[in-house]
C-alpha positions in Angstrom: -22.6 31.0 -15.9 -23.0 27.8 -17.9 -21.3 24.6 -16.7 -19.1 24.6 -19.8 -17.9 28.2 -19.2 -17.3 27.4 -15.5 -15.2 24.3 -16.5 -13.2 26.5 -18.9 -12.6 29.1 -16.2 -11.5 26.5 -13.7 -9.1 25.0 -16.2 -7.6 28.4 -16.8 -7.1 29.0 -13.0 -5.5 25.6 -12.7 -3.2 26.2 -15.6 -2.3 29.6 -14.3 -1.1 28.1 -11.0 0.7 25.4 -12.9 2.6 27.8 -15.2 3.1 30.5 -12.6 3.3 28.7 -9.3 2.9 30.8 -6.1 5.3 30.4 -3.2 7.8 28.3 -5.2 11.0 27.4 -3.4 12.2 26.3 0.0 12.3 28.3 3.3 15.8 28.1 4.7 14.5 29.0 8.1 11.3 26.9 7.8 10.3 25.2 11.0 9.2 22.1 9.1 10.2 20.5 5.9 8.2 17.6 4.6 8.9 15.5 1.5 6.1 13.4 0.1 5.5 11.6 -3.1 2.8 9.7 -4.9 4.5 6.5 -6.2 1.6 5.6 -8.5 2.1 8.7 -10.7 5.5 10.1 -9.7 4.3 13.4 -8.3 6.6 14.7 -5.5 6.6 17.7 -3.3 8.8 19.4 -0.7 6.8 21.6 1.6 8.4 24.0 4.1 6.3 25.8 6.6 7.3 28.4 9.1 4.9 28.5 12.1 5.2 31.1 14.8 2.9 31.2 17.8 0.5 28.8 16.2 0.2 30.7 12.9 1.5 29.7 9.5 3.6 32.8 8.7 5.1 31.4 5.5 4.9 28.4 3.2 6.9 27.4 0.2 6.6 24.4 -2.1 8.7 22.8 -4.8 8.5 19.5 -6.6 7.5 17.8 -9.9 4.3 16.5 -11.0 1.2 16.9 -13.1 -0.7 20.2 -13.5 -3.3 19.1 -10.9 -0.6 18.3 -8.2 1.5 21.4 -8.8 -1.5 23.7 -9.0 -3.0 22.3 -5.9 0.3 22.9 -4.0 0.4 26.5 -5.3 -3.2 27.2 -4.2 -2.7 25.5 -0.8 0.4 27.6 0.1 -1.6 30.7 -0.7 -4.6 29.6 1.3 -2.8 28.7 4.5 -0.4 31.7 4.9 -1.5 33.8 7.8 -3.9 31.1 9.1 -3.8 29.6 12.6 -2.9 25.9 12.6 -6.5 24.9 13.4 -7.8 27.0 10.5 -5.3 25.5 8.1 -6.3 22.0 9.2 -10.0 22.8 8.8 -9.3 24.0 5.3 -7.5 20.7 4.6 -10.6 18.8 5.9 -12.8 20.9 3.6 -10.5 20.2 0.7 -10.5 16.5 1.5 -14.3 16.4 1.6 -14.5 18.3 -1.7 -12.1 15.8 -3.3 -14.3 12.9 -2.1 -17.5 14.6 -3.5 -18.9 15.1 0.0 -20.8 18.1 1.2 -18.5 20.6 2.9 -19.1 23.7 5.0 -17.2 26.6 3.6 -19.5 29.3 5.0 -16.8 30.9 7.1 -13.8 30.3 4.8 -13.1 31.8 1.4 -11.8 29.0 -0.8 -10.6 31.3 -3.5 -8.8 29.5 -6.4 -9.1 26.2 -4.6 -12.7 25.9 -5.9 -11.2 25.4 -9.3 -10.2 21.9 -8.2 -13.6 20.7 -7.2 -14.1 18.9 -10.6 -11.2 16.6 -9.8 -13.5 14.4 -7.7 -15.0 13.2 -11.0 -11.6 11.6 -11.8 -10.7 9.2 -9.0 -7.2 8.6 -10.4 -6.4 12.3 -10.0 -7.6 12.8 -6.4 -4.2 11.7 -5.0 -2.6 14.2 -7.3 -4.7 17.0 -5.9 -4.4 16.0 -2.2 -0.6 15.4 -2.1 0.4 18.9 -0.9 -2.5 19.0 1.5 -1.5 15.7 3.1 2.0 17.1 3.5 0.7 20.2 5.1 -1.5 18.2 7.5 1.4 16.0 8.5 3.6 19.0 9.1 1.1 20.9 11.2 0.1 17.9 13.3 3.8 17.4 14.1 4.0 21.1 15.0 1.1 20.8 17.3 2.7 17.9 19.1 5.8 19.9 19.9 
């Protein structure tokens, strides 16, 4: 597939998640609720995670922001549901490396729709948009591990 066709496909995936966000809302019985924002652009997210026996059994997100920020939150909640805390944190590290344009090891993890965001690293001003939900997830899960 040509680079142009791949870029078009990735844009379509991002816009699909933006227009039809997955896991939208708040868990009333969520074990953790994290509110984060990006003051430079106004993106904000509320992430609620339900963790049982070290496994993310449910994740919901809501907020306001650009298509990159909101799509990333949608993709992230899909990706971490059913994962052990360690697996979700590893996925966050892979995503962080991807956003920084670094090599990353995704041999044992299916990134799914998340791969559509790999082009964001070419636009440094948008990296914080893409990583906002991931930073919220990391903070929440690290707090969960400390309990």
